[in-house]
C-alpha positions in Angstrom: 22.1 -6.4 3.9 18.6 -7.2 2.8 15.1 -7.1 4.2 12.7 -10.1 3.9 9.2 -8.8 3.0 5.8 -10.5 2.9 3.0 -9.1 0.7 -0.6 -10.1 1.4 -2.5 -11.4 -1.6 -5.1 -13.8 -2.9 -4.2 -13.9 -6.6 -0.4 -13.3 -6.5 -0.7 -10.1 -8.5 -2.7 -7.7 -6.3 -2.6 -6.8 -2.7 -5.4 -8.4 -0.6 -8.4 -6.1 -0.3 -8.7 -6.5 3.5 -6.6 -6.9 6.6 -3.1 -8.4 6.2 -3.8 -11.4 8.3 -6.9 -12.4 6.3 -5.2 -12.9 2.9 -5.0 -16.4 1.4 -1.3 -16.3 0.9 1.8 -14.2 1.1 4.4 -13.5 -1.6 7.9 -13.3 -0.2 10.6 -10.9 -1.5 14.2 -10.3 -0.6 14.9 -6.6 -1.0 18.3 -4.8 -1.1 19.2 -1.2 -1.9 19.6 -2.3 -5.5 16.9 -4.8 -6.3 14.0 -6.9 -5.1 13.6 -10.6 -5.8 10.6 -12.8 -5.4 11.8 -15.8 -3.4 8.6 -17.7 -2.8 5.1 -17.8 -1.5 3.5 -19.2 1.6 -0.2 -20.1 2.4 -1.9 -18.4 5.2 -2.5 -21.3 7.6 -3.3 -19.0 10.6 -6.2 -19.8 12.9 -9.6 -18.3 12.2 -10.3 -15.1 14.1 -12.9 -15.6 16.8 -13.4 -11.8 17.1 -12.0 -8.7 15.5 -8.5 -8.1 16.8 -8.2 -11.6 18.3 -4.8 -12.0 20.1 -4.5 -15.6 19.0 -4.8 -14.6 15.4 -2.0 -12.1 15.8 0.2 -14.8 17.5 -0.6 -17.2 14.7 0.4 -14.8 11.9 3.5 -13.9 13.9 4.5 -17.5 14.1 4.0 -18.1 10.4 6.1 -15.0 9.5 8.9 -15.6 12.0 9.4 -19.1 10.7 10.0 -17.6 7.3 12.4 -15.0 8.6 10.1 -12.2 7.6 10.9 -8.7 8.8 8.5 -6.4 6.9 4.7 -6.9 6.3 3.1 -5.1 3.4 -0.5 -4.6 2.5 -3.1 -1.9 1.7 -4.6 -2.2 5.2 -4.0 -3.9 8.6 -6.6 -4.6 11.3 -6.5 -3.8 15.0 -3.8 -6.4 15.6 -1.3 -3.9 14.0 -0.7 -2.8 17.6 0.7 -6.3 18.3 2.4 -6.7 14.9 4.4 -3.5 15.3 6.3 -5.1 18.2 7.6 -7.8 15.8 7.5 -6.5 12.3 7.9 -3.3 10.3 4.4 -2.6 8.8 4.2 -0.9 5.4 0.9 0.4 4.2 0.7 1.0 0.4 -1.9 2.7 -1.8 -1.1 0.7 -4.9 -3.2 -2.2 -5.9 -0.6 -4.1 -7.8 2.3 -5.7 -5.9 5.0 -5.1 -8.5 4.2 -1.4 -8.7 4.4 -1.1 -4.9 7.6 -3.1 -4.8 9.3 -0.6 -7.1 8.3 2.2 -4.7 9.5 0.1 -1.7 12.9 -0.3 -3.5 13.1 3.5 -3.7 12.4 3.8 0.1 14.7 0.8 1.0 17.2 2.9 3.0 14.5 4.5 5.1 12.9 1.1 5.7 16.3 -0.4 6.7 17.1 2.4 9.1 13.6 2.1 10.7 13.9 -1.6 11.0 17.4 -1.4 12.6 16.2 1.3 15.0 14.1 -1.1 17.1 16.4 -2.7 19.7 14.1 -4.8 21.8 10.5 -5.9 22.1 9.6 -3.0 24.3 10.0 -0.8 21.3 7.5 -0.6 18.4 8.2 -0.1 14.7 6.7 3.0 13.2 4.3 2.4 10.3 5.7 3.4 6.9 3.2 4.7 4.4 3.9 4.5 0.7 1.3 6.6 -1.1 1.1 7.8 -4.7 
């Protein structure tokens, strides 16, 4: 079994230096207990935020990610909409700047992430935030 992960980025190499939903694009990975594979990228076509923590922005990002079958969102930071996002996706906050370095650490924590993802049974539950620090 695998997890489908979206990493927020502008340049395809580094994590976006801002909130997940504001990145220009997302690199998509398929991760198993043995390896991670880059399977594509998608542009961020979400609506513009009218105010910080805009519900419509969260709904727009959710729609984009669900259409791609994404289960895990990864970035260095998330905004106030993380409260809404945690009902739909497993958020992972990393300290590394480079996506490839963080993906290696995510691979090492795959079993924990998979257990956490599988622990949420319905939308009344929330995913806990996983922190991957140096």
